[in-house]
Structures are given as C-alpha cells and as structure tokens.
N, C-alpha and C positions, 0 to 999 in steps of 0.2 A: 497114969501109966505106971509101969512097974520098974522102970530104970534098968531093964535087962542089958542095956548097951553101955552102961557107965564104964568109962575107961577105954572105950573103943573109939576109933576114928573112921568116919565114912566119907568117901569122896563120891559126890553125885554129879554126873555130867548132865547138863540140861536142867540144872536145879533151880533156875531162875523163874520158871513158870510151869503151868500145867501139872502133869503127873510128877515131873521131877521136883517141883515145889512141894507137892504133897509128900513125896518120899523124904525130902529134907526135913520137913516139919515133923513127920512121924518118927524119924530116926532121932531127932533132937529131943522129942518128947519122951523117948525111951532112954535118954541120957547120953547118946553118942555126941561126940564133937564132930561137926560137919564141915567139910570143904564143899562149898556151893560153887560148882563150875558152870559158868554160862557167859558167853561172850556177847549176849544180846544187850541192846541199849534201847530204852523207850524214846518216843519222840521228844520228850522234855529233857533228854540227855542223861537221865538216871540209868544206872546199870541194874539189870534184872537181878543179878546175884546179890547186890547190895541190899535190895529190898527184902529178900528172903533172910539174909544174915541179920538184918535189923529185927525182923519178926522173931527170929530164934532168940536173939539176945534180949528182946523185950520179955520173952517168956522165961528168962533166966537160963537159957541154954548157951552153948559154946559153938561158935561158927566163924569161919573166915571165907572170903570171896576169892574166886579165881576166875579170870576173864579170858583164858586161852581157848582157842578152838581145838577140838579133839579130832579134827578131820584127818590128821596124820598121826601115825603111831608114835613118832618122836615126842610129841607134846604130852603123851600120857605120863611121862616121868615127871613133868613139872608139878602137877598137883601133889605128887608124892613128896617132892622137895618142900613145897609150901606146908603141907600138913606135918612133915617131920620137924620143920622149924617151929611151927605154932603148937603142935600137939606132941605126940611122941611115937605112936605106932599106928599103922593102918589096919583097920579091922574089916573094912568093906569097901568095895568099889562098885558103884551102880551106874 
C-alpha cells in the first residue's frame, strides 16, 4: 500500500466484522490510525473490536477499540474523545 493516510485517524463503526472489518484493515494498511468501534461480543466472550485491533497491530498498524453502541447520536462523541486521547486528529468517520 502507499500510506496515503499516514497521520490521519479514522473511526469505523461496526468495525469488528464483515465490511467494517475490511474497511478497518484497508485504512490501517494505508497508514491511518483506526478507532475500531463495535459493541459485539463472540460466544467465547472475546470482543469483536479487539480481534480487529490485534490484526492491525500484528501488521504494524495503529488501532484502539471502542465498544459503545452508536444507536443514539449522543454516543457519537465518545469515539472522538477516545481517538483524541490516543491519537491527535480525526481524519475520517465511517
């Protein structure tokens, strides 16, 4: 990949599986720091967001997990707080 997103932060809702997971991995492969937002939990108790964060980190990328539901508009500010604490600026919200 070309690292076009180096220095950018992306927040991906539903990033723990399916298309959201693919988006997280693609953004990280391009150099973005990713906030993986997913409140899902597998039957074994593992969090979906954690699995994707671990994949990104194994590939030498930067990511943090967020487990909040985005069913209400109020919660949309929380991933921003997490990413500002862990990274510095928000570049994308997916």
